[in-house]
All heavy atoms as an XYZ file, in Angstrom:
790
protein
N     -40.261    -18.116    176.789
C     -39.418    -18.189    175.602
C     -38.667    -19.521    175.601
O     -38.261    -20.011    176.626
C     -38.387    -17.056    175.603
C     -38.956    -15.678    175.455
S     -39.277    -15.381    173.735
C     -39.480    -13.641    173.745
N     -38.439    -20.063    174.406
C     -37.678    -21.293    174.293
C     -36.218    -20.964    173.989
O     -35.805    -19.820    174.046
C     -38.290    -22.219    173.241
C     -38.183    -21.667    171.832
O     -37.573    -20.600    171.657
O     -38.703    -22.308    170.909
N     -35.418    -21.982    173.639
C     -33.986    -21.794    173.401
C     -33.683    -20.963    172.164
O     -32.591    -20.451    172.009
C     -33.295    -23.160    173.274
C     -33.346    -23.975    174.521
N     -32.669    -23.613    175.662
C     -34.031    -25.105    174.813
C     -32.910    -24.505    176.603
N     -33.729    -25.421    176.118
N     -34.635    -20.833    171.252
C     -34.399    -20.131    169.998
C     -34.965    -18.720    170.000
O     -35.010    -18.069    168.975
C     -34.983    -20.926    168.826
C     -34.376    -22.282    168.696
C     -35.059    -23.405    169.098
C     -33.091    -22.430    168.195
C     -34.488    -24.654    168.988
C     -32.505    -23.678    168.087
C     -33.209    -24.792    168.494
N     -35.462    -18.260    171.145
C     -36.004    -16.913    171.228
C     -37.445    -16.840    170.770
O     -37.968    -15.757    170.551
N     -38.112    -17.987    170.617
C     -39.502    -18.006    170.199
C     -40.386    -18.220    171.422
O     -40.066    -19.032    172.278
C     -39.744    -19.130    169.198
S     -38.794    -18.953    167.695
N     -41.485    -17.482    171.498
C     -42.365    -17.670    172.657
C     -43.020    -19.048    172.627
O     -43.255    -19.609    171.562
C     -43.406    -16.562    172.497
C     -43.351    -16.160    171.068
C     -41.967    -16.483    170.574
N     -43.270    -19.588    173.802
C     -43.973    -20.859    173.903
C     -45.472    -20.581    173.858
O     -45.959    -19.646    174.485
C     -43.604    -21.567    175.209
C     -42.118    -21.913    175.362
C     -41.847    -22.461    176.745
C     -41.695    -22.912    174.304
N     -46.176    -21.373    173.088
C     -47.599    -21.108    172.875
C     -48.447    -22.216    173.469
O     -48.015    -23.354    173.574
C     -47.903    -21.022    171.370
C     -47.154    -19.913    170.694
C     -46.006    -20.177    169.976
C     -47.596    -18.614    170.794
C     -45.319    -19.167    169.361
C     -46.914    -17.591    170.174
C     -45.776    -17.856    169.455
N     -49.662    -21.855    173.789
C     -50.612    -22.858    174.257
C     -51.801    -22.862    173.310
O     -52.126    -21.846    172.706
C     -51.073    -22.520    175.678
O     -51.704    -21.258    175.679
N     -52.445    -23.998    173.194
C     -53.618    -24.106    172.335
C     -54.797    -23.424    173.024
O     -54.907    -23.441    174.254
C     -53.958    -25.580    172.090
C     -52.933    -26.305    171.268
C     -53.030    -25.910    169.802
O     -53.502    -24.837    169.459
N     -52.568    -26.792    168.950
N     -55.679    -22.828    172.263
C     -56.883    -22.246    172.873
C     -57.702    -23.343    173.551
O     -57.879    -24.420    173.000
C     -57.642    -21.652    171.687
C     -56.901    -22.016    170.459
C     -55.624    -22.671    170.843
N     -58.183    -23.063    174.758
C     -58.857    -24.074    175.550
C     -60.380    -24.021    175.417
O     -61.058    -24.942    175.772
C     -58.450    -23.919    177.013
C     -56.987    -24.277    177.252
C     -56.681    -24.246    178.724
C     -55.323    -24.722    179.080
N     -54.158    -24.283    178.504
N     -60.894    -22.911    174.925
C     -62.338    -22.820    174.803
C     -62.712    -22.158    173.491
O     -61.911    -21.485    172.876
C     -62.940    -22.064    175.986
C     -62.105    -20.874    176.425
C     -62.686    -20.189    177.638
O     -63.747    -19.601    177.518
N     -62.017    -20.276    178.767
N     -63.929    -22.373    173.077
C     -64.364    -21.837    171.795
C     -64.473    -20.321    171.831
O     -64.489    -19.676    170.799
C     -65.698    -22.472    171.393
O     -66.682    -22.141    172.351
N     -64.522    -19.724    172.987
C     -64.649    -18.289    173.101
C     -63.303    -17.574    173.042
O     -63.200    -16.423    173.466
N     -62.275    -18.242    172.562
C     -60.923    -17.659    172.471
C     -60.980    -16.439    171.557
O     -61.472    -16.525    170.433
C     -59.973    -18.721    171.918
C     -58.498    -18.424    172.110
C     -57.926    -18.529    173.368
C     -57.718    -18.064    171.038
C     -56.578    -18.283    173.540
C     -56.373    -17.814    171.197
C     -55.805    -17.925    172.464
O     -54.479    -17.679    172.634
N     -60.461    -15.322    172.003
C     -60.539    -14.106    171.181
C     -59.791    -14.283    169.853
O     -58.656    -14.751    169.835
C     -59.867    -13.039    172.032
C     -59.742    -13.612    173.392
C     -59.834    -15.106    173.267
N     -60.443    -13.929    168.753
C     -59.872    -14.102    167.420
C     -58.581    -13.311    167.267
O     -57.631    -13.775    166.668
C     -60.888    -13.660    166.349
C     -60.406    -13.840    164.923
C     -60.272    -15.299    164.532
O     -60.938    -16.163    165.102
N     -59.424    -15.586    163.571
N     -58.469    -12.131    167.811
C     -57.277    -11.294    167.692
C     -56.075    -11.938    168.357
O     -54.965    -11.902    167.822
N     -56.274    -12.560    169.511
C     -55.172    -13.206    170.219
C     -54.681    -14.416    169.434
O     -53.475    -14.670    169.362
C     -55.615    -13.616    171.619
N     -55.595    -15.150    168.818
C     -55.228    -16.314    168.005
C     -54.410    -15.880    166.801
O     -53.385    -16.481    166.473
C     -56.493    -17.058    167.580
C     -56.224    -18.264    166.727
C     -55.661    -19.401    167.281
C     -56.532    -18.258    165.370
C     -55.395    -20.520    166.511
C     -56.271    -19.370    164.581
C     -55.704    -20.496    165.153
O     -55.453    -21.601    164.391
N     -54.825    -14.825    166.148
C     -54.101    -14.306    164.990
C     -52.723    -13.797    165.407
O     -51.751    -13.943    164.665
C     -54.897    -13.180    164.311
C     -56.180    -13.657    163.658
S     -55.914    -14.974    162.453
C     -55.067    -14.088    161.181
N     -52.643    -13.211    166.594
C     -51.351    -12.725    167.099
C     -50.394    -13.894    167.309
O     -49.204    -13.810    166.980
C     -51.543    -11.952    168.400
C     -50.262    -11.360    168.928
C     -50.472    -10.587    170.223
O     -51.563    -10.565    170.772
N     -49.417     -9.972    170.714
N     -50.906    -15.020    167.811
C     -50.058    -16.197    167.985
C     -49.586    -16.732    166.637
O     -48.441    -17.162    166.505
C     -50.781    -17.292    168.777
C     -50.791    -17.042    170.260
C     -51.207    -18.258    171.059
O     -51.426    -19.333    170.457
O     -51.307    -18.136    172.273
N     -50.426    -16.685    165.624
C     -50.033    -17.129    164.292
C     -48.908    -16.246    163.760
O     -47.922    -16.737    163.204
C     -51.241    -17.138    163.333
C     -52.198    -18.266    163.729
C     -50.786    -17.300    161.884
C     -53.480    -18.295    162.944
N     -49.038    -14.950    163.937
C     -47.996    -14.023    163.489
C     -46.696    -14.310    164.230
O     -45.620    -14.358    163.625
C     -48.446    -12.551    163.695
C     -47.285    -11.591    163.493
C     -49.606    -12.217    162.767
N     -46.777    -14.525    165.536
C     -45.572    -14.829    166.318
C     -44.949    -16.157    165.888
O     -43.724    -16.273    165.821
C     -45.906    -14.840    167.812
C     -46.227    -13.481    168.433
C     -46.690    -13.652    169.878
C     -45.032    -12.556    168.362
N     -45.795    -17.145    165.601
C     -45.271    -18.431    165.120
C     -44.569    -18.262    163.769
O     -43.517    -18.856    163.531
C     -46.393    -19.449    164.998
C     -46.809    -20.144    166.291
C     -48.062    -20.996    166.054
C     -45.692    -20.996    166.836
N     -45.136    -17.470    162.889
C     -44.505    -17.215    161.598
C     -43.158    -16.519    161.777
O     -42.181    -16.848    161.090
C     -45.417    -16.387    160.702
C     -46.542    -17.202    160.101
O     -46.408    -18.402    159.931
N     -47.651    -16.558    159.790
N     -43.079    -15.585    162.695
C     -41.811    -14.905    162.977
C     -40.787    -15.895    163.543
O     -39.612    -15.855    163.204
C     -42.023    -13.736    163.955
C     -42.747    -12.562    163.365
C     -41.993    -11.936    162.199
O     -40.763    -11.767    162.302
O     -42.645    -11.649    161.174
N     -41.256    -16.783    164.411
C     -40.380    -17.802    164.982
C     -39.851    -18.721    163.874
O     -38.663    -19.050    163.851
C     -41.133    -18.601    166.038
S     -40.127    -19.832    166.869
N     -40.716    -19.099    162.942
C     -40.291    -19.938    161.821
C     -39.241    -19.218    160.976
O     -38.260    -19.832    160.543
C     -41.487    -20.326    160.961
S     -42.558    -21.543    161.739
N     -39.429    -17.938    160.730
C     -38.450    -17.170    159.961
C     -37.107    -17.149    160.682
O     -36.052    -17.322    160.061
C     -38.934    -15.735    159.739
C     -40.056    -15.617    158.752
C     -40.502    -14.169    158.612
C     -41.744    -14.053    157.758
N     -42.232    -12.679    157.675
N     -37.129    -16.951    161.998
C     -35.899    -16.932    162.790
C     -35.192    -18.282    162.709
O     -33.974    -18.344    162.515
C     -36.214    -16.599    164.266
O     -36.850    -15.322    164.324
C     -34.961    -16.587    165.120
N     -35.948    -19.362    162.833
C     -35.362    -20.705    162.764
C     -34.791    -20.991    161.377
O     -33.739    -21.617    161.250
C     -36.392    -21.760    163.153
C     -36.791    -21.760    164.625
C     -37.936    -22.733    164.861
C     -35.615    -22.096    165.514
N     -35.465    -20.532    160.329
C     -34.946    -20.734    158.974
C     -33.634    -19.997    158.779
O     -32.707    -20.521    158.154
C     -35.974    -20.272    157.947
C     -37.139    -21.216    157.794
C     -38.156    -20.700    156.795
C     -39.345    -21.624    156.704
N     -40.359    -21.117    155.759
N     -33.522    -18.792    159.321
C     -32.269    -18.028    159.230
C     -31.169    -18.750    159.998
O     -30.039    -18.873    159.511
C     -32.458    -16.587    159.751
C     -31.128    -15.879    159.924
C     -33.360    -15.797    158.815
N     -31.471    -19.243    161.183
C     -30.478    -19.972    161.972
C     -30.056    -21.259    161.260
O     -28.873    -21.599    161.257
C     -31.023    -20.288    163.364
C     -31.134    -19.072    164.252
C     -31.749    -19.393    165.603
O     -32.304    -20.469    165.801
N     -31.646    -18.458    166.522
N     -30.997    -21.969    160.642
C     -30.675    -23.185    159.899
C     -29.774    -22.865    158.715
O     -28.789    -23.565    158.462
C     -31.950    -23.883    159.425
C     -31.757    -25.141    158.583
C     -31.003    -26.211    159.374
C     -33.100    -25.659    158.112
N     -30.063    -21.798    158.010
C     -29.233    -21.386    156.883
C     -27.823    -21.055    157.356
O     -26.839    -21.469    156.747
C     -29.854    -20.177    156.179
C     -29.074    -19.622    154.999
C     -28.966    -20.658    153.890
C     -29.721    -18.344    154.495
N     -27.713    -20.349    158.476
C     -26.403    -19.989    159.010
C     -25.600    -21.233    159.400
O     -24.416    -21.346    159.090
C     -26.575    -19.082    160.239
C     -25.300    -18.486    160.741
C     -25.516    -17.527    161.884
N     -26.928    -17.181    162.027
C     -27.447    -16.562    163.060
N     -26.679    -16.196    164.048
N     -28.729    -16.301    163.132
N     -26.239    -22.192    160.038
C     -25.553    -23.426    160.442
C     -25.167    -24.243    159.208
O     -24.074    -24.815    159.152
C     -26.441    -24.251    161.400
C     -25.891    -25.649    161.600
C     -26.573    -23.539    162.734
N     -26.036    -24.277    158.215
C     -25.735    -24.999    156.981
C     -24.531    -24.396    156.275
O     -23.633    -25.112    155.827
C     -26.961    -24.997    156.037
O     -28.063    -25.599    156.718
C     -26.671    -25.760    154.764
N     -24.489    -23.071    156.184
C     -23.360    -22.396    155.554
C     -22.083    -22.656    156.336
O     -21.032    -22.943    155.751
C     -23.635    -20.880    155.426
C     -24.722    -20.633    154.391
C     -22.363    -20.115    155.068
C     -25.232    -19.212    154.356
N     -22.159    -22.594    157.661
C     -20.981    -22.863    158.494
C     -20.499    -24.295    158.291
O     -19.303    -24.544    158.148
C     -21.320    -22.618    159.957
C     -20.147    -22.804    160.882
C     -20.490    -22.502    162.333
O     -21.449    -21.755    162.588
O     -19.802    -23.028    163.208
N     -21.414    -25.247    158.254
C     -21.059    -26.650    158.029
C     -20.378    -26.821    156.684
O     -19.329    -27.463    156.585
C     -22.305    -27.527    158.100
C     -22.087    -28.921    157.606
N     -22.321    -29.287    156.299
C     -21.628    -30.031    158.226
C     -22.014    -30.555    156.142
N     -21.600    -31.038    157.295
N     -20.976    -26.256    155.642
C     -20.408    -26.393    154.301
C     -19.022    -25.768    154.217
O     -18.116    -26.321    153.592
C     -21.339    -25.776    153.255
C     -22.644    -26.544    153.112
O     -22.741    -27.678    153.631
O     -23.587    -25.996    152.491
N     -18.841    -24.620    154.864
C     -17.544    -23.947    154.872
C     -16.505    -24.803    155.581
O     -15.385    -24.986    155.076
C     -17.652    -22.574    155.567
O     -18.632    -21.787    154.886
C     -16.325    -21.848    155.571
N     -16.858    -25.356    156.737
C     -15.922    -26.197    157.485
C     -15.578    -27.459    156.695
O     -14.435    -27.909    156.708
C     -16.508    -26.568    158.847
C     -16.725    -25.377    159.758
S     -15.210    -24.513    160.144
C     -14.451    -25.655    161.247
N     -16.542    -28.030    155.987
C     -16.283    -29.224    155.189
C     -15.308    -28.919    154.058
O     -14.387    -29.695    153.808
C     -17.580    -29.795    154.640
C     -17.357    -31.074    153.842
C     -18.621    -31.809    153.600
C     -18.493    -33.088    152.837
N     -17.205    -33.575    152.484
N     -15.493    -27.788    153.391
C     -14.577    -27.411    152.310
C     -13.171    -27.210    152.856
O     -12.189    -27.698    152.287
C     -15.078    -26.138    151.592
C     -14.001    -25.552    150.696
C     -16.330    -26.440    150.790
N     -13.068    -26.519    153.989
C     -11.752    -26.278    154.595
C     -11.107    -27.600    154.998
O      -9.918    -27.828    154.760
C     -11.884    -25.335    155.815
C     -12.247    -23.937    155.331
C     -10.603    -25.299    156.630
C     -12.628    -22.987    156.453
N     -11.876    -28.496    155.605
C     -11.346    -29.807    156.002
C     -10.865    -30.588    154.789
O      -9.785    -31.184    154.808
C     -12.405    -30.598    156.765
C     -11.961    -31.986    157.105
C     -11.132    -32.213    158.193
C     -12.356    -33.070    156.327
C     -10.709    -33.495    158.510
C     -11.940    -34.347    156.637
C     -11.112    -34.559    157.726
N     -11.690    -30.604    153.732
C     -11.311    -31.343    152.528
C     -10.035    -30.777    151.910
O      -9.153    -31.534    151.491
C     -12.447    -31.327    151.506
C     -13.637    -32.167    151.942
O     -13.471    -33.002    152.861
O     -14.726    -31.981    151.375
N      -9.922    -29.450    151.857
C      -8.715    -28.833    151.305
C      -7.496    -29.161    152.160
O      -6.424    -29.467    151.638
C      -8.887    -27.320    151.197
C      -9.819    -26.897    150.085
C     -10.035    -25.395    150.049
O      -9.460    -24.668    150.888
O     -10.793    -24.945    149.176
N      -7.668    -29.111    153.473
C      -6.563    -29.415    154.372
C      -6.132    -30.867    154.247
O      -4.936    -31.165    154.166
C      -6.951    -29.108    155.823
C      -5.904    -29.377    156.886
C      -4.682    -28.494    156.657
C      -6.480    -29.126    158.261
N      -7.094    -31.770    154.192
C      -6.737    -33.188    154.103
C      -6.073    -33.513    152.774
O      -5.228    -34.401    152.704
C      -7.966    -34.070    154.317
O      -8.912    -33.869    153.294
N      -6.409    -32.803    151.711
C      -5.767    -33.040    150.423
C      -4.376    -32.416    150.345
O      -3.576    -32.789    149.496
C      -6.631    -32.495    149.287
C      -7.832    -33.367    148.991
S      -8.713    -32.883    147.507
C      -9.493    -31.380    148.040
N      -4.088    -31.492    151.261
C      -2.790    -30.821    151.210
C      -1.662    -31.705    151.743
O      -0.497    -31.410    151.514
C      -2.834    -29.515    152.001
O      -2.921    -29.767    153.384
N      -2.006    -32.778    152.453
C      -0.993    -33.683    152.964
C      -0.592    -34.673    151.883
O      -1.422    -35.311    151.272
C      -1.498    -34.460    154.184
C      -1.727    -33.589    155.373
C      -3.008    -33.258    155.768
C      -0.661    -33.084    156.089
C      -3.226    -32.457    156.864
C      -0.864    -32.277    157.181
C      -2.152    -31.960    157.574
N       0.698    -34.810    151.667
C       1.198    -35.810    150.719
C       1.424    -37.084    151.507
O       2.373    -37.199    152.277
C       2.493    -35.317    150.074
C       3.026    -36.284    149.050
O       2.287    -37.209    148.656
O       4.181    -36.125    148.638
N       0.551    -38.045    151.323
C       0.577    -39.260    152.129
C       1.828    -40.088    151.853
O       2.317    -40.806    152.706
C      -0.697    -40.085    151.879
C      -1.898    -39.274    152.326
C      -0.643    -41.417    152.580
C      -3.225    -39.898    152.008
N       2.415    -39.989    150.674
C       3.550    -40.819    150.317
C       4.858    -40.399    150.947
O       5.819    -41.146    150.938
N       4.933    -39.229    151.493
C       6.203    -38.774    152.070
C       6.111    -38.766    153.592
O       5.052    -38.541    154.148
C       6.557    -37.378    151.558
O       5.582    -36.449    151.964
N       7.221    -39.000    154.255
C       7.195    -39.024    155.719
C       7.122    -37.610    156.275
O       7.489    -36.657    155.591
C       8.544    -39.651    156.076
C       9.421    -39.244    154.950
C       8.543    -39.256    153.730
N       6.672    -37.479    157.498
C       6.760    -36.178    158.140
C       8.226    -35.763    158.229
O       9.099    -36.598    158.492
C       6.170    -36.426    159.537
C       5.411    -37.705    159.415
C       6.041    -38.483    158.311
N       8.510    -34.522    158.009
C       9.894    -34.050    157.936
C      10.676    -34.387    159.195
O      11.787    -34.901    159.126
C       9.915    -32.525    157.706
O       9.146    -32.253    156.539
C      11.325    -32.026    157.511
N      10.097    -34.116    160.354
C      10.831    -34.380    161.598
C      11.094    -35.868    161.776
O      12.160    -36.252    162.233
C      10.066    -33.818    162.795
C      10.100    -32.308    162.845
C       9.506    -31.805    164.119
C       9.608    -30.299    164.159
N       9.218    -29.752    165.429
N      10.150    -36.708    161.400
C      10.357    -38.147    161.540
C      11.481    -38.623    160.644
O      12.309    -39.434    161.045
C       9.076    -38.905    161.194
O       8.070    -38.605    162.122
N      11.513    -38.130    159.414
C      12.573    -38.533    158.482
C      13.934    -38.093    159.002
O      14.926    -38.800    158.846
C      12.316    -37.935    157.103
N      13.993    -36.934    159.634
C      15.256    -36.440    160.188
C      15.653    -37.220    161.441
O      16.828    -37.446    161.692
C      15.135    -34.958    160.519
C      14.992    -34.071    159.285
C      14.646    -32.637    159.642
O      14.535    -32.313    160.841
O      14.470    -31.846    158.710
N      14.671    -37.637    162.223
C      14.959    -38.333    163.481
C      15.307    -39.803    163.257
O      16.075    -40.376    164.004
C      13.754    -38.228    164.421
C      13.540    -36.827    164.970
S      12.004    -36.624    165.913
C      11.952    -38.041    166.933
N      14.743    -40.411    162.240
C      14.925    -41.842    162.016
C      15.567    -42.061    160.644
O      14.926    -42.517    159.699
C      13.582    -42.570    162.117
C      12.895    -42.335    163.434
C      11.849    -41.429    163.548
C      13.326    -42.994    164.576
C      11.223    -41.200    164.766
C      12.715    -42.779    165.803
C      11.665    -41.873    165.894
O      11.062    -41.665    167.092
N      16.825    -41.776    160.563
C      17.538    -41.832    159.292
C      17.682    -43.251    158.743
O      17.832    -43.443    157.545
C      18.919    -41.184    159.434
C      18.904    -39.699    159.831
C      20.320    -39.215    160.055
C      18.216    -38.882    158.755
N      17.631    -44.244    159.612
C      17.828    -45.623    159.152
C      16.544    -46.281    158.659
O      16.582    -47.411    158.196
C      18.438    -46.457    160.270
C      19.854    -46.029    160.607
C      20.458    -46.955    161.625
C      21.897    -46.546    161.893
N      22.551    -47.476    162.806
N      15.416    -45.610    158.757
C      14.164    -46.183    158.262
C      14.152    -46.042    156.747
O      14.131    -44.943    156.220
C      12.934    -45.480    158.876
C      11.649    -45.990    158.252
C      12.908    -45.675    160.380
N      14.179    -47.161    156.014
C      14.267    -47.086    154.556
C      12.910    -46.936    153.862
O      12.848    -46.842    152.660
C      14.913    -48.412    154.177
C      14.501    -49.340    155.258
C      14.372    -48.505    156.505
N      11.815    -46.924    154.624
C      10.493    -46.833    154.006
C       9.546    -46.087    154.937
O       9.725    -46.074    156.147
C       9.934    -48.233    153.727
C      10.015    -49.121    154.937
C       9.032    -49.128    155.905
C      11.118    -49.934    155.105
C       9.125    -49.926    157.029
C      11.220    -50.742    156.232
C      10.238    -50.734    157.190
N       8.531    -45.450    154.333
C       7.531    -44.724    155.116
C       6.109    -45.079    154.710
O       5.151    -44.663    155.328
C       7.753    -43.225    154.994
C       8.960    -42.804    155.759
C      10.205    -42.625    155.265
C       9.046    -42.556    157.153
N      11.075    -42.269    156.258
C      10.384    -42.213    157.435
C       8.133    -42.591    158.197
C      10.822    -41.896    158.717
C       8.575    -42.269    159.471
C       9.904    -41.938    159.715
N       5.959    -45.849    153.667
C       4.634    -46.293    153.229
C       4.684    -47.789    152.979
O       5.756    -48.372    152.860
C       4.202    -45.577    151.933
O       5.108    -45.934    150.892
C       4.163    -44.066    152.102
N       3.513    -48.394    152.876
C       3.431    -49.833    152.613
C       4.070    -50.157    151.273
O       4.783    -51.147    151.144
C       1.966    -50.294    152.634
C       1.801    -51.785    152.458
C       2.338    -52.581    153.649
O       2.148    -52.181    154.792
N       2.990    -53.698    153.389
N       3.852    -49.314    150.286
C       4.439    -49.554    148.968
C       5.954    -49.530    149.033
O       6.628    -50.410    148.474
C       3.939    -48.488    147.973
O       2.510    -48.513    147.958
C       4.464    -48.727    146.585
N       6.497    -48.531    149.731
C       7.953    -48.447    149.859
C       8.505    -49.633    150.646
O       9.577    -50.142    150.346
C       8.366    -47.133    150.530
C       8.071    -45.904    149.704
C       8.920    -45.896    148.463
C       8.690    -44.645    147.661
N       9.386    -44.634    146.402
N       7.777    -50.089    151.649
C       8.193    -51.254    152.415
C       8.235    -52.493    151.521
O       9.194    -53.263    151.548
C       7.263    -51.494    153.602
C       7.523    -52.808    154.297
C       8.620    -52.953    155.143
C       6.698    -53.906    154.091
C       8.889    -54.170    155.766
C       6.957    -55.118    154.709
C       8.051    -55.246    155.547
O       8.318    -56.438    156.148
N       7.162    -52.673    150.739
C       7.118    -53.832    149.833
C       8.284    -53.800    148.854
O       8.892    -54.838    148.579
C       5.789    -53.874    149.089
C       4.629    -54.186    150.014
O       4.803    -54.700    151.118
N       3.436    -53.851    149.575
N       8.613    -52.622    148.343
C       9.759    -52.489    147.447
C      11.057    -52.818    148.190
O      11.939    -53.485    147.664
C       9.831    -51.073    146.867
C       8.710    -50.739    145.910
C       8.699    -49.271    145.523
O       9.625    -48.517    145.913
O       7.754    -48.867    144.832
N      11.175    -52.369    149.417
C      12.392    -52.558    150.217
C      12.624    -54.040    150.525
O      13.749    -54.513    150.543
C      12.302    -51.744    151.502
C      13.454    -51.930    152.420
C      14.695    -51.363    152.329
C      13.488    -52.745    153.594
N      15.488    -51.763    153.356
C      14.760    -52.625    154.157
C      12.560    -53.558    154.213
C      15.139    -53.285    155.317
C      12.924    -54.211    155.372
C      14.211    -54.082    155.908
N      11.531    -54.783    150.754
C      11.686    -56.195    151.126
C      12.311    -57.029    150.015
O      12.818    -58.122    150.282
C      10.332    -56.824    151.521
O       9.420    -56.700    150.430
C       9.776    -56.183    152.770
N      12.312    -56.538    148.801
C      12.914    -57.286    147.697
C      14.361    -56.874    147.445
O      15.007    -57.425    146.558
C      12.101    -57.090    146.400
O      12.098    -55.702    146.063
C      10.672    -57.578    146.571
N      14.885    -55.955    148.247
C      16.265    -55.508    148.043
C      17.244    -56.403    148.804
O      16.869    -57.103    149.752
C      16.457    -54.055    148.525
O      16.257    -54.008    149.937
C      15.503    -53.112    147.826
N      18.492    -56.354    148.395
C      19.540    -57.126    149.070
C      19.738    -56.613    150.503
O      20.026    -57.396    151.409
C      20.832    -57.019    148.286
N      19.571    -55.340    150.688
C      19.734    -54.750    152.028
C      18.752    -55.356    153.025
O      19.108    -55.610    154.171
C      19.533    -53.226    151.950
C      19.699    -52.522    153.270
C      19.367    -51.046    153.206
O      18.952    -50.553    152.132
O      19.524    -50.370    154.229
N      17.546    -55.584    152.600
C      16.529    -56.161    153.491
C      16.916    -57.578    153.918
O      16.653    -57.989    155.039
C      15.168    -56.163    152.799
N      17.546    -58.328    153.048
C      17.897    -59.721    153.339
C      19.300    -59.856    153.945
O      19.644    -60.919    154.448
C      17.793    -60.564    152.068
C      16.397    -60.586    151.523
N      15.424    -61.358    152.080
C      15.818    -59.896    150.502
C      14.288    -61.156    151.413
N      14.502    -60.275    150.449
N      20.069    -58.791    153.944
C      21.442    -58.848    154.462
C      21.476    -58.949    155.973
O      22.413    -59.513    156.540
C      22.226    -57.603    154.012
N      20.489    -58.456    156.675
C      20.516    -58.420    158.146
C      19.859    -59.640    158.783
O      19.664    -59.679    159.975
C      19.808    -57.155    158.630
C      20.568    -55.912    158.249
O      21.788    -55.946    158.130
N      19.859    -54.825    158.050
N      19.562    -60.650    158.016
C      18.886    -61.839    158.580
C      19.811    -62.708    159.320
O      20.820    -63.100    159.270
C      18.210    -62.619    157.484
C      16.961    -61.907    157.070
C      16.171    -62.795    156.155
N      14.902    -62.118    155.900
C      13.921    -62.645    155.284
N      14.003    -63.873    154.841
N      12.809    -62.002    155.080
């Protein structure tokens, strides 16, 4: 058996290979293919579900606002984004400490 629960097969080595055994291997291969297709579908669904959850989670963060604990810990920081920093650099407060 391989990692997916499918039997490992060998090619018939002589022309006198019994027809019934060959047909049995074909049936087993078809069953193995069905099992692999089900596993692929399951992994695809899991991937798609995780991607949707990740996308929803990443969109739930408001990038423009600071993390709450950081804002509470660093009260003197007048900006948390590049845009806010650029705005701050044009204020009198930014130039007062030079």
